[in-house]
C-alpha positions in Angstrom: -80.9 217.7 286.3 -83.5 217.5 289.4 -83.0 220.4 291.9 -81.9 219.3 295.5 -84.3 219.9 298.2 -83.2 222.7 300.5 -83.6 220.4 304.4 -81.8 222.3 307.1 -81.4 225.5 304.7 -83.1 228.8 305.5 -81.0 230.9 303.4 -82.9 232.7 301.0 -79.5 233.7 298.9 -78.0 230.0 299.2 -81.2 228.3 298.0 -81.5 230.7 294.9 -77.3 230.1 294.1 -77.3 226.8 294.5 -80.1 226.4 292.1 -82.2 224.2 295.2 -86.2 223.9 295.2 -88.0 227.1 296.1 -91.8 227.9 296.4 -92.3 231.1 295.2 -93.3 233.0 298.5 -92.2 236.2 297.7 -95.4 237.6 297.1 -95.1 238.4 301.1 -92.5 241.3 300.2 -95.6 242.9 298.3 -98.0 242.1 301.1 -95.3 243.8 303.7 -94.8 246.7 301.5 -98.6 246.9 301.3 -99.6 246.6 305.4 -96.8 249.7 305.7 -97.0 248.4 309.6 -94.3 250.4 311.8 -94.1 247.3 313.7 -95.5 244.3 313.1 -95.2 240.7 314.9 -96.2 237.5 312.8 -96.6 234.1 315.5 -96.8 230.8 313.4 -95.6 227.1 314.8 -91.4 226.2 314.5 -90.0 225.3 311.2 -92.7 226.9 309.4 -90.9 228.8 307.3 -89.9 232.2 309.0 -86.8 232.1 309.0 -86.7 231.5 305.2 -88.9 234.5 304.9 -87.1 236.5 306.7 -84.0 236.3 304.6 -86.1 236.6 301.6 -87.1 240.3 303.1 -83.7 241.4 303.6 -81.9 240.0 300.6 -84.7 241.7 298.7 -84.4 245.2 300.3 -81.0 245.2 301.3 -79.0 248.1 299.8 -75.7 246.6 300.3 -76.4 244.0 298.3 -77.5 243.1 294.5 -80.1 241.2 294.2 -81.4 241.2 291.1 -80.5 237.6 290.3 -81.6 235.5 293.0 -85.3 237.6 292.7 -85.1 236.6 288.7 -88.2 235.1 287.6 -90.2 235.4 291.0 -93.6 236.5 291.5 -92.4 240.2 292.8 -90.5 240.9 290.0 -93.9 241.2 287.7 -95.1 243.8 290.6 -94.8 247.6 290.9 -92.6 247.1 293.9 -89.9 245.4 292.2 -88.4 248.5 292.4 -87.2 248.9 295.7 -85.3 246.2 295.4 -81.5 246.8 297.3 -83.0 250.2 298.3 -82.5 250.5 301.9 -80.1 249.5 304.7 -81.2 246.2 306.7 -80.5 245.5 310.2 -81.4 241.1 310.3 -81.0 238.9 313.3 -82.5 235.8 313.9 -82.6 234.7 317.9 -83.6 231.0 316.9 -80.3 229.6 318.6 -80.5 231.7 321.5 -81.1 228.8 324.4 -78.7 228.5 327.5 -79.1 227.7 330.8 -77.2 231.1 332.5 -77.8 234.8 332.4 -74.1 234.8 331.0 -74.5 232.5 328.3 -77.3 234.1 326.6 -76.0 237.8 326.8 -72.7 236.1 325.0 -75.4 234.9 322.3 -76.9 237.6 322.0 -74.0 239.8 321.9 -72.1 237.3 319.2 -75.3 237.9 316.9 -75.1 241.3 317.0 -71.7 241.6 316.8 -72.1 240.0 313.3 -74.1 243.0 312.2 -72.1 245.5 313.7 -69.2 243.9 311.8 -70.7 244.0 308.8 -71.6 247.5 308.6 -68.8 248.8 310.2 -66.2 248.5 307.0 -68.8 251.0 305.8 -68.4 253.3 308.8 -64.7 253.6 307.8 -65.1 255.6 304.9 -65.6 259.5 304.9 -67.9 260.1 307.8 -67.9 262.8 310.7 -66.6 260.2 313.4 -67.4 263.8 316.1 -71.4 262.9 315.8 -72.9 261.2 318.2 -74.2 258.2 316.6 -71.2 257.1 315.5 -68.7 257.6 318.6 -71.7 255.6 320.5 -71.4 253.0 317.6 -67.8 252.8 318.0 -67.8 252.1 321.7 -70.6 249.5 321.3 -68.6 247.9 318.8 -65.0 247.9 321.0 -67.5 246.3 323.8 -68.6 243.7 321.6 -65.3 242.8 320.1 -63.7 242.3 323.3 -66.4 240.6 324.7 -66.6 243.1 327.6 -69.9 244.3 327.2 -72.2 245.1 329.7 -76.3 244.9 329.9 -76.7 248.6 330.3 -74.4 249.2 326.6 -76.3 246.0 324.9 -79.7 247.0 325.7 -78.8 250.1 323.2 -77.2 248.2 320.9 -79.7 247.4 318.5 -81.4 251.0 317.8 -78.0 252.9 318.4 -77.0 251.0 315.0 -80.4 252.3 313.4 -79.2 255.7 314.3 -75.9 255.1 312.5 -77.2 253.8 309.5 -79.6 256.8 309.1 -77.5 259.0 309.4 -75.1 257.3 307.1 -77.6 256.4 304.6 -80.0 259.3 304.7 -82.4 256.7 304.2 -84.2 254.7 307.1 -83.6 251.1 307.4 -85.7 248.0 307.9 -85.2 245.9 311.5 -85.8 241.9 311.2 -86.1 240.2 314.0 -86.5 236.6 313.4 -87.4 234.1 316.5 -87.3 237.2 319.1 -89.0 235.0 321.6 -86.7 232.6 321.9 -84.4 234.4 324.3 -87.1 235.0 326.2 -89.0 231.6 327.0 -84.9 230.0 327.4 -84.8 232.6 330.6 -88.2 231.4 332.0 -87.8 228.1 331.4 -84.2 227.9 333.1 -85.6 230.3 335.7 -83.6 233.0 335.6 -86.4 235.9 333.3 -86.9 237.9 336.9 -83.3 238.4 336.3 -83.5 239.0 332.7 -87.4 241.2 332.1 -86.0 244.3 332.3 -83.0 243.8 329.8 -85.5 242.1 327.1 -88.0 245.0 327.3 -85.0 248.1 326.7 -83.3 245.8 324.1 -86.6 245.5 322.1 -88.2 248.9 323.5 -85.4 251.2 322.9 -84.8 249.4 319.1 -88.7 249.0 318.2 -90.7 252.4 320.3 -90.9 255.8 318.9 -87.8 255.9 316.6 -87.8 258.4 314.2 -84.6 256.6 312.1 -86.4 253.6 311.5 -88.6 252.6 309.1 -90.5 249.1 309.2 -89.7 246.9 311.7 -91.2 242.7 311.7 -90.7 240.8 314.0 -91.9 236.4 313.9 -91.7 234.2 316.8 -94.2 231.6 318.5 -96.3 234.2 320.4 -97.0 237.2 321.8 -94.9 238.2 324.9 -98.1 240.9 325.8 -96.9 241.3 329.0 -93.3 242.2 328.6 -93.1 246.3 328.3 -91.8 245.4 325.2 -95.0 245.5 323.5 -97.0 247.5 326.6 -94.6 250.6 325.4 -96.3 250.3 321.7 -99.0 251.1 320.5 -98.6 250.6 317.0 -97.8 246.9 316.9 -99.8 244.8 314.3 -99.7 241.1 315.6 -100.6 238.6 312.9 -101.6 235.1 314.5 -102.7 231.8 313.2 -106.1 232.8 313.0 -105.2 236.2 310.9 -106.3 235.9 306.5 -103.1 238.4 306.5 -100.1 236.6 305.7 -102.1 233.0 305.7 -100.3 231.5 302.7 -97.1 232.6 302.8 -96.1 230.3 306.2 -96.3 226.5 305.3 -97.1 224.8 301.9 -100.6 225.2 301.0 -102.4 221.9 299.1 -101.0 223.8 295.9 -97.8 224.3 296.8 -97.4 220.7 298.2 -99.0 218.8 295.6 -96.3 220.4 292.9 -93.6 219.4 295.3 -94.5 215.7 295.6 -95.2 215.6 291.9 -92.0 217.3 290.5 -89.7 214.5 293.1 -92.3 211.9 291.6 -93.6 210.8 295.2 -96.9 209.7 295.9 -99.5 212.6 296.8 -102.3 210.8 298.2 -104.8 210.4 301.3 -102.4 208.8 303.4 -100.4 212.0 302.7 -102.9 214.5 303.8 -104.1 212.6 307.0 -100.5 212.8 307.8 -99.2 216.0 307.0 -102.2 218.1 306.3 -104.8 219.9 308.4 -103.3 223.2 310.1 -105.9 226.1 309.4 -103.7 229.5 309.3 -106.6 232.5 308.5 -108.8 230.4 306.3 -106.1 228.7 304.6 -105.2 225.0 304.7 -101.9 224.5 305.1 -99.1 221.5 305.3 -96.5 221.1 307.7 -93.4 222.0 305.4 -90.4 220.6 307.0 -92.8 217.3 307.1 -93.1 217.3 303.4 -89.7 217.9 302.7 -88.6 215.3 305.0 -91.4 213.3 303.2 -90.4 214.3 299.4 -86.4 212.6 300.1 -87.4 209.9 301.6 -90.7 208.5 300.2 -91.6 207.6 303.5 -94.7 208.2 305.8 -92.7 209.1 309.2 -92.9 211.5 311.7 -90.6 214.2 310.9 -91.6 217.3 312.9 -90.1 216.6 315.5 -88.5 218.8 319.0 -87.5 217.0 321.5 -86.8 219.7 324.1 -90.4 221.8 322.8 -92.1 218.2 323.1 -90.8 217.4 326.6 -91.7 221.1 327.6 -95.4 220.6 326.3 -95.4 216.9 327.6 -94.7 218.9 331.3 -96.9 221.1 330.9 -100.1 219.2 329.9 -98.6 216.9 332.8 -99.2 219.6 335.0 -102.2 221.3 333.9 -105.2 221.5 336.3 -108.8 219.5 335.5 -110.2 222.2 334.0 -107.6 221.8 331.1 -108.2 218.2 331.4 -111.8 218.5 331.1 -111.2 220.1 327.4 -107.8 217.8 326.6 -110.1 214.3 327.1 -112.7 215.7 324.6 -110.2 216.6 322.0 -109.0 213.3 321.9 -112.1 211.0 322.1 -114.3 213.6 319.9 -111.0 214.9 317.5 -112.1 218.3 318.5 -113.2 220.3 321.8 -114.5 223.9 322.6 -112.1 225.9 324.0 -111.3 229.3 325.6 -107.5 230.0 324.7 -105.5 233.3 324.7 -103.2 233.8 321.7 -102.5 236.9 322.5 -100.4 236.6 325.8 -97.3 233.8 326.7 -97.8 230.6 329.1 -94.8 232.3 331.0 -96.0 235.1 331.9 -99.8 233.9 333.1 -99.9 230.3 333.7 -103.6 229.3 333.0 -106.1 227.2 331.5 -106.4 229.8 328.2 -102.6 230.8 327.6 -101.8 226.8 328.0 -104.3 226.4 325.4 -102.6 229.2 322.9 -99.6 228.0 323.6 -100.3 224.6 321.4 -102.4 226.7 319.1 -99.1 228.8 318.2 -96.7 225.5 318.8 -98.9 223.8 316.0 -100.1 221.2 318.4 -103.7 222.1 317.9 -105.3 224.1 315.0 -108.4 226.6 315.2 -111.4 225.1 313.0 -113.9 228.0 314.3 -112.7 231.4 315.8 -116.5 232.0 317.6 -115.2 234.4 319.2 -112.3 236.8 320.9 -110.9 233.6 323.2 -113.8 231.2 322.5 -112.8 229.0 319.6 -113.3 225.1 318.2 -109.5 223.5 317.9 -108.4 219.9 316.6 -105.9 217.5 316.3 -104.3 219.1 312.7 -103.2 215.8 311.7 -101.5 211.9 312.1 -98.4 213.5 312.9 -99.5 215.6 315.5 -101.8 212.7 316.4 -98.7 210.4 317.5 -97.0 212.9 319.5 -100.6 213.2 321.3 -100.2 209.3 322.0 -96.6 209.8 323.6 -98.4 212.6 325.8 -101.2 210.4 326.9 -98.9 207.3 327.4 -96.4 209.4 329.6 -99.3 210.4 331.3 -100.4 206.5 332.0 -96.6 205.4 333.1 -96.5 203.3 329.6 -94.7 203.2 326.8 -97.1 204.3 323.5 -94.9 201.4 321.1 -97.0 199.4 323.7 -100.3 200.9 323.3 -99.7 200.7 319.4 -99.1 196.9 320.0 -101.8 196.3 321.9 -103.9 198.1 319.9 -102.9 196.5 316.5 -103.4 193.2 318.2 -107.2 194.2 318.8 -107.4 194.8 315.2 -105.9 192.0 314.2 -108.3 190.3 316.3 -105.6 188.8 318.2 -107.4 188.5 321.4 -104.3 186.4 323.6 -102.1 189.2 322.4 -104.0 192.1 323.0 -105.0 190.4 326.9 -101.4 190.1 327.6 -100.1 193.5 326.9 -104.0 195.0 328.3 -103.0 193.1 331.9 -99.3 195.0 331.5 -100.9 197.7 331.3 -103.6 198.2 333.5 -101.0 196.5 336.6 -98.7 199.9 335.1 -101.6 202.2 334.7 -102.9 201.2 338.5 -99.6 201.3 340.0 -99.1 204.8 338.8 -102.6 206.6 339.4 -104.1 208.0 342.1 -107.7 208.0 343.1 -108.0 211.1 340.7 -107.5 209.4 337.2 -107.9 205.9 336.4 -106.2 203.5 334.0 -109.3 202.6 332.3 -109.9 205.7 331.2 -106.3 206.4 330.3 -106.5 203.5 328.3 -109.6 204.6 326.5 -108.5 207.9 325.6 -104.8 205.9 324.3 -107.3 204.3 322.2 -109.1 207.2 320.9 -105.9 208.9 319.6 -104.5 205.7 318.4 -107.4 204.7 316.0 -109.7 207.3 315.2 -108.2 207.6 311.8 -109.4 203.7 311.5 -112.4 204.0 313.7 -115.5 206.4 314.4 -115.9 206.0 318.1 -118.6 206.4 320.6 -118.6 206.6 324.4 -121.4 206.3 326.5 -124.0 206.5 323.6 -127.2 205.3 323.4 -127.5 202.0 320.7 -129.7 199.3 320.5 -131.6 198.9 323.9 -129.2 200.3 326.6 -125.4 202.6 326.4 -122.7 201.2 325.5 -119.2 201.6 327.0 -117.4 202.3 323.8 -118.8 201.4 320.3 -115.5 201.6 317.4 -117.1 201.7 313.9 -115.0 200.8 311.3 -114.0 203.7 308.3 -113.6 201.0 306.0 -115.0 197.5 305.2 -112.6 194.5 305.4 -111.9 196.0 309.1 -114.3 195.1 312.6 -116.3 197.0 314.2 -115.8 196.7 318.0 -117.9 196.9 320.6 -116.4 197.2 324.7 -118.4 197.0 327.9 -116.2 197.3 331.3 -117.1 195.6 334.6 -115.6 196.0 337.8 -115.8 194.0 341.2 -113.6 190.9 342.5 -115.4 188.0 340.7 -114.0 189.1 337.1 -114.4 185.9 335.3 -118.2 186.2 336.1 -118.4 189.9 335.4 -116.7 189.6 331.9 -119.5 187.2 330.4 -121.9 189.6 331.7 -120.2 192.5 330.2 -119.9 190.3 326.7 -124.0 189.3 327.3 -125.0 192.6 328.4 -123.6 193.9 324.7 -125.4 190.9 322.7 -128.4 190.8 324.7 -129.3 194.7 324.2 -127.8 194.5 320.7 -125.5 197.5 321.3 -124.1 197.3 317.1 -127.7 197.2 316.1 -126.7 200.1 313.8 -123.5 198.4 312.4 -123.3 196.6 309.5 -121.0 193.7 308.9 -118.1 191.8 311.0 -118.7 192.8 314.8 -116.1 192.1 317.5 -117.4 192.2 320.6 -115.4 192.5 324.4 -116.0 192.1 327.3 -113.8 192.9 329.8 -113.6 192.5 333.8 -111.8 194.6 336.4 -110.2 194.5 339.7 -107.8 196.9 340.5 -104.7 195.2 338.9 -106.3 191.7 338.1 -108.7 191.9 334.8 -110.3 189.1 332.7 -111.5 189.3 329.0 -114.4 187.6 327.0 -114.7 188.2 323.2 -117.2 187.3 320.8 -117.5 187.7 316.5 -121.0 188.0 314.9 -122.5 189.2 311.1 -124.9 191.6 311.2 
């Protein structure tokens, strides 16, 4: 019987005990042990398997459990580290759902998560212990406050470090601290406008748990980005940060090409070039990575859809791009037109702490909207849009900037590809009216529609703008990447006499032979604009 896909399940134990499909990432445990970092942070986009890996670490080390059965047959058990299974107390928190529009609600959610670990270990501490010891006194006091829902932020700040101290006293073994999506509550406080009142709380909560604790063996945090300027990290001299540009841990979050092919083959779902273009394209360190969430969903449905969607996160990104300055949009437009861009990006600082060009690009990299092709130096790098799924989200971003629907852009370009010029003209005019009504003098409708065309069609066409061709410079040349689809050459004119200018634009293409480097069927299109008015002339030729 075929194993069930673990979609939406991020508990390692549940996946293994229910015999669901599992891609063996247990050598992450080996690398974690061998790195021997006192405190480490791994940053990856959402839905790239961070929580599953953290629960795997918890199950392997947790001294209160017997995990041999669920690790049976996995790679880690064939290493010299197999003997460390169930050898240490583990403190585990996942803050991935800690989003709230008020301080009170966020504190309630954090305290509820911490209470879960307190309750788990409280049962052990009911055995014969010396309750006069300071760590147990503080533990019991905080436990009572958490249980009765009357804990102040002052006591909540020391809840994690108190648990560390109590566990070390009880077992005489230093515990491991695992905090999954540590930055989610911090980002929520920024997004909802109350971070100024919570900044010190986060600094004390994490700082006290991580800094200079002799009772702590190792700590691992995961998240989207490093909150660099917080005293969480400014107080730590020994933290190791592993971003998407680092080689270490590079193949443990997300699916390698081998992982993706084996999974899809197992479920008898086609693994072809279309699948690769849709979901592949991330580079972590120097490792090629597929989006795991999308591959799992595709394996279940067999349909090439856009699965990697988080509505709230996408809305935030769209708003930040819309509000960005001219310098950012210069690089953004280059990314859309050429498929890649050279930019300076800061992966070591949160955009919410330092709102500028570098940190916005860093946010796009950290959240998985773009991927790094080449690290030129510490800040300067080449980036590209990773795949077709993310490209569709950029289409929505462009459509939002142009005040049109992305579905209308798709419809217009489909008419163009089908040589249905009447349909193309009808939609094009509608969009021009929408764009020119929306934009001020700094941006124009034609530019936005061109960007939409680039992002929508760059998997079908090689698109060039304002390049020498024939005996002049063409506005747009779209070279088809496959036989059976026409090449397209477009020339724009602007002025009041749109009917005459459209013919002039078309004649310019033909006279200057802008299509001279193209072979096959060529659709030549002359477009004339006068504010909200436009007119189009076209001719199909063979070369």
